[in-house]
C-alpha positions as CSV (number, residue, x, y, z in Angstrom):
1,X,88.8,164.3,153.2
2,X,91.4,161.7,154.2
3,X,89.0,158.8,153.5
4,X,87.2,160.5,150.3
5,X,88.0,157.3,148.2
6,X,85.6,155.5,150.7
7,X,83.0,158.2,150.8
8,X,82.6,157.8,146.9
9,X,82.9,154.0,147.2
10,X,80.2,153.9,149.3
11,X,78.1,156.2,147.1
12,X,78.8,154.6,144.1
13,X,79.2,150.9,144.8
14,X,82.8,150.8,143.1
15,X,86.4,151.0,144.3
16,X,88.3,154.3,144.1
17,X,92.1,154.9,144.3
18,X,93.5,157.9,146.1
19,X,96.2,159.5,143.9
20,X,98.8,161.9,145.2
21,X,101.9,163.7,143.1
22,X,104.8,164.3,145.3
23,X,107.3,166.9,144.0
24,X,110.0,166.1,146.8
25,X,111.6,163.0,147.9
26,X,109.4,161.2,150.3
27,X,109.3,158.1,152.4
28,X,105.8,157.0,152.9
29,X,105.2,154.5,155.9
30,X,103.5,151.5,155.1
31,X,103.4,152.0,151.2
32,X,105.0,149.4,148.8
33,X,107.4,150.7,146.4
34,X,106.8,148.8,143.2
35,X,109.0,147.9,140.4
36,X,108.6,147.1,136.6
37,X,104.8,147.6,136.5
38,X,102.5,149.6,134.1
39,X,100.7,152.3,135.9
40,X,97.3,151.1,135.2
41,X,98.3,147.8,137.0
42,X,99.8,149.7,139.9
43,X,96.3,151.3,140.6
44,X,94.7,147.8,140.7
45,X,97.4,146.6,143.3
46,X,96.6,149.9,145.3
47,X,93.3,148.5,146.2
48,X,95.1,145.9,148.3
49,X,97.8,147.9,149.7
50,X,99.2,151.7,149.3
51,X,101.7,152.0,146.7
52,X,104.5,154.3,145.8
53,X,105.7,154.7,142.0
54,X,108.9,156.7,141.0
55,X,110.8,156.8,137.8
56,X,112.3,153.2,138.5
57,X,109.0,151.7,139.0
58,X,107.0,152.2,135.8
59,X,108.1,150.1,132.8
60,X,105.2,151.7,130.3
61,X,106.6,154.2,127.9
62,X,103.4,156.2,127.8
63,X,103.1,156.5,131.6
64,X,106.9,157.5,131.7
65,X,106.3,160.0,129.2
66,X,103.1,161.4,130.8
67,X,104.8,161.6,134.2
68,X,107.6,163.7,132.7
69,X,110.3,160.8,133.0
70,X,110.9,160.3,129.3
71,X,111.7,162.8,126.5
72,X,109.4,163.1,123.8
73,X,111.7,161.7,120.8
74,X,112.1,158.5,122.6
75,X,108.3,158.0,123.3
76,X,107.4,158.9,119.6
77,X,109.7,156.2,118.4
78,X,108.0,153.7,120.8
79,X,104.5,155.4,119.6
80,X,104.9,154.7,116.0
81,X,106.2,151.3,116.5
82,X,103.2,150.3,119.0
83,X,100.3,151.8,117.2
84,X,101.7,152.1,113.5
85,X,100.7,155.7,113.4
86,X,102.2,158.1,110.8
87,X,105.0,160.5,112.3
88,X,102.4,163.5,111.5
89,X,99.6,161.7,113.2
90,X,101.7,160.8,116.3
91,X,102.9,164.2,116.6
92,X,99.4,165.8,116.4
93,X,97.9,163.5,119.1
94,X,101.0,163.9,121.4
95,X,100.2,168.0,120.9
96,X,97.0,167.3,122.6
97,X,98.2,165.1,125.4
98,X,99.0,166.6,128.8
99,X,102.3,165.7,130.7
100,X,104.2,166.9,133.9
101,X,106.8,169.4,132.7
102,X,108.0,169.9,136.2
103,X,110.0,167.4,138.1
104,X,107.9,164.6,139.7
105,X,109.5,162.5,142.3
106,X,106.9,159.9,143.0
107,X,103.3,159.0,142.6
108,X,101.4,157.8,145.9
109,X,98.3,155.5,145.4
110,X,96.0,155.2,148.4
111,X,98.8,156.6,151.0
112,X,97.9,158.5,153.9
113,X,96.5,162.2,153.6
114,X,94.3,164.1,151.2
115,X,95.0,163.1,147.6
116,X,95.2,165.5,144.5
117,X,92.5,163.1,142.8
118,X,90.7,159.9,142.9
119,X,90.1,157.6,140.1
120,X,87.7,154.7,139.6
121,X,86.5,152.2,137.0
122,X,82.7,152.5,136.8
123,X,79.8,151.0,135.0
124,X,78.0,153.5,132.6
125,X,74.7,153.7,134.8
126,X,76.9,154.9,137.9
127,X,79.0,157.4,135.7
128,X,75.6,158.9,134.6
129,X,74.6,159.3,138.4
130,X,78.2,161.0,138.6
131,X,77.5,163.6,135.8
132,X,74.1,164.4,137.2
133,X,75.7,165.4,140.4
134,X,78.2,167.5,138.6
135,X,75.4,169.3,136.5
136,X,73.5,170.2,139.9
137,X,76.6,171.5,141.5
138,X,78.3,173.4,138.3
139,X,75.2,173.9,136.2
140,X,77.2,173.1,133.0
141,X,77.9,170.5,130.6
142,X,80.7,168.1,131.4
143,X,83.3,168.4,128.3
144,X,85.6,165.4,127.9
145,X,88.7,164.5,125.6
146,X,89.4,161.0,124.9
147,X,92.2,159.1,123.4
148,X,93.3,155.4,122.9
149,X,96.9,156.6,123.8
150,X,98.1,157.0,127.5
151,X,94.4,156.9,128.5
152,X,94.7,156.0,132.1
153,X,98.2,157.9,133.0
154,X,98.0,160.7,130.8
155,X,94.1,160.9,129.9
156,X,92.9,160.3,133.7
157,X,95.8,160.8,136.3
158,X,97.7,163.8,134.4
159,X,94.7,165.6,132.8
160,X,92.4,165.4,135.9
161,X,95.5,167.0,138.1
162,X,96.7,169.5,135.4
163,X,93.2,170.7,134.2
164,X,91.4,170.5,137.5
165,X,88.3,168.7,136.0
166,X,86.6,165.6,135.9
167,X,87.8,163.3,133.0
168,X,86.8,160.1,131.4
169,X,88.5,157.3,129.4
170,X,87.5,153.9,128.0
171,X,91.1,153.0,128.4
172,X,93.6,151.5,125.6
173,X,94.1,147.6,125.0
174,X,97.1,147.4,127.4
175,X,95.5,149.4,130.5
176,X,92.1,147.6,130.1
177,X,94.3,144.2,130.2
178,X,96.7,145.2,133.0
179,X,93.9,146.9,135.3
180,X,91.5,144.0,134.5
181,X,88.8,146.1,133.5
182,X,85.5,144.6,132.8
183,X,84.1,145.2,129.3
184,X,81.3,147.3,130.8
185,X,83.6,149.7,132.6
186,X,85.1,152.9,132.1
187,X,87.6,155.1,133.8
188,X,86.8,158.5,135.6
189,X,89.1,160.9,137.3
190,X,87.9,163.5,140.0
191,X,89.9,166.3,141.1
192,X,90.1,167.7,144.7
193,X,87.6,170.6,143.7
194,X,84.9,168.1,142.9
195,X,85.1,166.0,146.0
196,X,82.3,167.6,147.3
197,X,80.1,166.2,144.6
198,X,79.2,163.8,147.3
199,X,78.2,164.9,150.9
200,X,80.1,163.5,153.9
201,X,77.0,163.8,156.0
202,X,74.4,162.0,153.3
203,X,76.6,160.4,150.9
204,X,74.5,162.0,148.2
């Protein structure tokens, strides 16, 4: 499963990024430790070379909060200024947003080894094919939860891992710009337990 992103890339004709969450300090050989970037932009850079992100790497308050590196009070203040939501509306939305509660040391993007999740920006037609594969495997409907806040960091990376399920997002204005997402794309996250949607033997 080390090359699972290549397997999915070949099947869906789109680029996938491996994401690994590290709870201990690690020195990943060959990975570039980024500084002062939004998480969504880092996923784009990871297409070119492996990336390591830590608390000092990410400059986006939403991602800092989602990965457990910023407290709720500070993020609420930023959120209200950014979105012009009322305090009650911001509180309600945040209650439904998952975040890492335990200490997260760093995040690897396309680093060596088996990832915890994989993520891609896909066209709706390819997304439809992925959902069909899910239906065949699980025999159930794929439920989704959508938000225009923390949509890639929290809505995809964190939620896919913590809930161990496929997630979808249309992104937010910042993430679509920083990740250079086309207007015909949406983002999907696939957890480790669903890597077998695509067969290593047939690619189907």
